[in-house]
N, C-alpha and C positions, 0 to 999 in steps of 0.2 A: 614277259618273263618276270617271275617273282624275285625280288631282291631279298637276300638273306642277311641277317645280322652279321657284322664283322666280328670274328672270334676274338681279336685283340681288344676291341672295344668292350665286348661282353665280359671278357676276362678281367679287364681293368675295373669295370663297374662292379663285378662280383667280388673282387678283392676288397674294394673299399666298403662295400655293403657288409661283407663278413667282418671287417675290422670294426665297423660301426656297431654291429650286433654284439660282438664280443665285449666292446666297451660298455654298452648299455647293460648287458647281463652282469658284468663285473661290478659296475656302479650300483646296480640294483641290489646285488648281494651285500656290498658294503653298507648301503643305506638301510636295508631292511633286516639283515641277518648278521650283523657284525659280531654278535656274541660268539659265533662259531669260528671266528678268525683269531688265530693264536697270537700274533704280534700286533697288539693294539697301538703301540707307540708310533708306528709308522703308517697308520691308517690314513691320515690326512695327506701324506706324501703320495700314497697309492691313489687316493681319490683325485689329487691334482694330476697325476700321471695319466690316469684313465680318462679324465675330463679332456685333457689335451689330445689324447688319441681319438676320442669321440669327435672333437672339433675338427681335427685334421681329416678324418674320414668323411664327415659331413661336408666339409668344404670341397674335398676332391670329388665327391659324388655330384655336388651342385655344379662344379666346374665342367665335368664331363657332360652333364645333361644340358648345361647352358650353351656350350660351344659345339656339340656334336649331336647328330640325330641318332636314332636307334640302329642305323646301319654303319655308324662310325664315320660318316661324312660330315665335314664342317658345315654347320648350319649357314644358310645363305640369308643372313639378316644384316641390318645396318651396324649393329654392335660388333659383330664378328668381323665384318669388312673393315670397320674403322680400326680395330685392333691390328689386323693384318697389314693394313696400309701405313700404320704409324711407325 
């Protein structure tokens, strides 16, 4: 029997991938087309905000992929076992 991806795992991964993609697109806009942005005085604040969102999304994607397989099951490796036993 073929095992299907867990919908909650897929949804969580999709959420953070979407957040990552939005942050990248926004930062690219600020870095390359800032002339079209009306309020320049707060551009650095916005860059910091979107950089934080990018970091958060990337970290969460990495965490999901590190500790869970594509089916949403906890990976059976020593790193995960050690964390669960601590």
